[in-house]
N, C-alpha and C positions, 0 to 999 in steps of 0.2 A: 553614279560617281560623277564628280565635277569634271569639266573638260580638261583640267590640269592633272588628271589621274596619273599621267606618265611622269610627272615631276618637273616639267619644264624642259627647255632646250638643253641638250647635253646628257640627259638621262637615257639609259639603255633598257629600262624596264618599268613595270608598274610599281610605283612606290607604295601603294596600299597592299599589294600582294607580298612584298618583301617581309612584312611583319609576320605573315602566316606561313612563310615558306618552310621554316623548320619543321612544322607539324606534318608536312607531307611525307617526311621520312617514315613516320609511324602509320601512315595511311596506305602504304604499298601492300597490296594483297600478297598472300603466300605464293611463291613461285617454286615449283618442284624441279624445274630444269634450269641449271645455271646459265645456259645459253640464252634462255628467254629473258633472264635478268639483265643481260647485256644490251638488249634491244633498246630500252629507254635511254641507257647511257650513250649508245651510239647515236640515237636521234638527237639527244640533247647536245652531244659534243659537236654534231654537224653544224649547229647554230651558235654554240657558245665557246667552243675551244679557242677560237681566235681572240676572243675577249679575255679569257682567263689566262692564257699562256703569255699574253703581252699586256699586263694591266696598266703599265705606265703609258703606253701608246694609246690604249683605250681611253684613259682618263684625259689625255691632252687632245685627242682627236676621236671623240666618241662616235662620229658618224662614218668613219672610214670602213667599218665592217659592213655597212649596208651598200657599199659600192661594188661588191663582187661576191662571188660564191653563191650559196643557197638563198641569201637574202634577195638577190635579184630575181628569184623565181616568184617572189611574193609581191602583191600589189602594195603601193604605199598606203598608209593609214591616213585617209584624208580628213579624219576628225582631229588630227594632231598637227596641223600645219605649223603652228607656233611652238610646238613642243618636240619636233623631230631632233634626234641626236646630231644631225648635221648642221643645225642652226647656229652653232658656234663658229662655223666657217663663213665669215662675212664675204669672202670672195665667191661663194657659190649660191648664196640665198638672198632674197629680197633685192635682186638686181632690177634696176629700173629700165623699162623699155617703152616704146611709143613716145607720146608727148613730144613729137619731133619739131624742132624750131625751123624757121622763125615763126610760122603760123601756129604751131602746136595744135594743128587741126585734128590729130589722131589722139585717142584716149591713152593716158599713161597706165601702165600695169607693171606688175612684178613677176619675175620668173625665179623659181627655185630649181637649181640643177641637182639632180640626184646622184651624179657621178662626176668623174674628171674627164669625160669625153667631149667637153665643150671648152673652147678657148674664147674668152670674152674680149671683144674689141673695145676701143675707147668710145666708139659711137654706139648706135642702137642696133648692132649686129653681133653675131658670134659665129665662130667656126666650129664645125663638128670634126673631131679627130678622124683622120683617114682610116678606112676599114673598121669603123666603130659605129656604135649607136649612142647618141646622147639622149637621156630621158630627163624630162623637166616638167614642172608644174606652172601653169599660168594662173595668176590670181588677180582679180579686179575688185572694185568696190561697187559694181553695178552690172546688170545684165549686158551682154554683148551679142550681136547678131552673127558676126563673121570674123574668122581669123584668116589673114592673108600672109603667106610665107613667100618671100622672094628668095629663091635658091640660086646661088651663083657658084659655078665650078671654078677651080683655079687653073693650074698648068696642065692638068690631066683630065681625061674623060672620067665620068663617074656615074654610077647608078644610085639614085636617092630614093629612099622610102620615108615618107612623112606620115605620121599617125597622130591624130587628134581625137580624143574622146571615142576611141575604138574604131575610127574610120581611117583607112590607109590609102594614100595615093602614091603611085610610082612614077618617077621622072628620070629620063635618061638625059644627061647633060654632056655636051662636048666641051672641051677645054675652053675656058673663057666665056661660056654661054650662061645665060640667066633665064629663069622661068618662074612665074608666079603660080602658086596653088592656093585654092580657096576652100575653106572648111566652114560649113554652117555650124554654129555653136548652139547647143541646146541650153537648158537651164544650168547645166553643170552641177557640181556637188556644192550644196550650200554650207560652207564651213561656218560653224557656230550659228547656222541659220541666217547668215547675213551676207557673206561674200562668196560669189561663185568662183569655183576653181575647176580647171580642166587639166587632165594629164595628157602629155604629148611626148613625142619622140621623133628624132630625125637621124637617119643613118646614111653613111656614105660607103660605097663599095671600094673606093680607091683613095689614094692620097699622094701628097708630094711635100717636099721640104723646100721652101722658097730659097734658102741659102744655097741649094744645089741646082736650082733651075733658073734663078734670076741673077743677072749680073749686079754686083755690089750689094746684094741682099744679105742680111745678117740674121734673118728669122729662121731658127732651127726647129720650129714646131712642125709636126706632121699633120698637114691640113687636108681635109676632105672636101667639104662643101660649106659655103658661107650662107648664113641664114639671117634674114631681116624680117622679124615678126611685126605685124601691125594689126590692131583690132579695129573693127568697124561697129559702131553703135547702131 
């Protein structure tokens, strides 16, 4: 099948499979016990009920179902970076990091956020929601040697777990403290055989609301840890 077998961004399934889907009704083997017939219905409903019961929301925000529930148990399909259902949410995908002025000495790269547990800043950083884990994908146009994450706590102490390409580092940060963690990057997954991508996540054990902890602050977000990612060639 071509790399667009999923139908492009916004699709929730294989477009080639849909044409043959009806035939599967006649391919179900005989089942003597009614309770066994309910097993495939239950398994299917586990993944599709939220899509079917709210079709208008699914049509307008086709990537929302992948942010919670059983879909979070499964790994992202790295062959479909350009065709994920969440790609119609421009505030979550293809976000530009690195390439820091004025020297622009660090390589530029894109991040795709898999959930709503990250708050993007105007600069080259983002906050992870308090008591949450933010999962994301790093995509570049050439191989990279290392990822450097600068982790900064806010008004409260927090325990941070950072995972990149299956390797995890744990950091304990006191309020207002910062620390860098370094990850050696392998070849990554070669999306379309050209661009390397790496799956990553950062979690924070605690959080705070700036509007409740800082004088004259109006920020009502629940913030955990601030992350500044930088790639090294």
